[in-house]
N, C-alpha and C positions, 0 to 999 in steps of 0.2 A: 436310923438304920433302914435301908431299903431291902426288899426281897432280893434284888440283883446283887447287892453287896453281900448278903448272907450266902447266896449261891457262890459268888467269887471266893469269899473267905474260906469256904468249906468244900470247894470243889464239887458242888452239887450241880448235876446236869439237868435233872428234871425238876418237878415242883413238889415232890413227896419227901417227907422225912418220917422216920419211925420212932416209936417210943424207945427211949434209951439211947438214941443218937446223940452224940456230943457235938455242939456247934461252937465255933469260934466267933466271937463278936468283938469288933474293934470300935467301941464307942469313941466318938470324937475324932476319928481319923480325918474326916473332911474338915478342912480349916485348921487342923493341928499343925504343929511345927514339923517340917520335913526338910531334908536336904536332897539335892540332886547329885548323884554319884555318876561320874562319867567313867565308863568301863575302859580300863587300860589293858594293854597286851599282858597276858598272864593272869588277869583277874579271873576268879571263879565265884560263883554264887555263894559257896560255903565260906570262902575267904571274905567276901564283902559282908555277909551276914555276921561273921565273927567280929569284924572291924566295927560294926555298928551295934552289936549286941542284940541282934534279932535272928530270925530263922530264914532259911531258904524259902520255905512255904510262904511266909509273909511277903518277902520280896517279890515272889512270883505273883501273888495275889494283887499286891499294890500296883504291879506293872503289867498285869494281864498276860503273863508269860505262860505258855503251855508246855515249855520244855526248859531244861537247865542250860540251854545254849545261849550265850551272850557274846557280843562282838565289840572290839575296841571302838570307842566313839559313841557307843550306845549310852543313853542317859537313863538312869534308874532312879525312881522316887523312893526315898527311904524315910519313913515316919519315925519320929523320936517319941 
């Protein structure tokens, strides 16, 4: 796990964390099984997350998304 990954997974912009902060760690994400989901008209992140049993936050992290906006034809990496 790299510092960059920890920042992405936890939405940390700087390099400081505080005692008591909770961190999300995804061991084994690199090289793990994943699928590519192609966004279709009408898809939402919450719907995609539900379909794959994950969260919107994880999908955003895995795909470096800064907002909930997605577009038809966009490819999203979804780890299993």
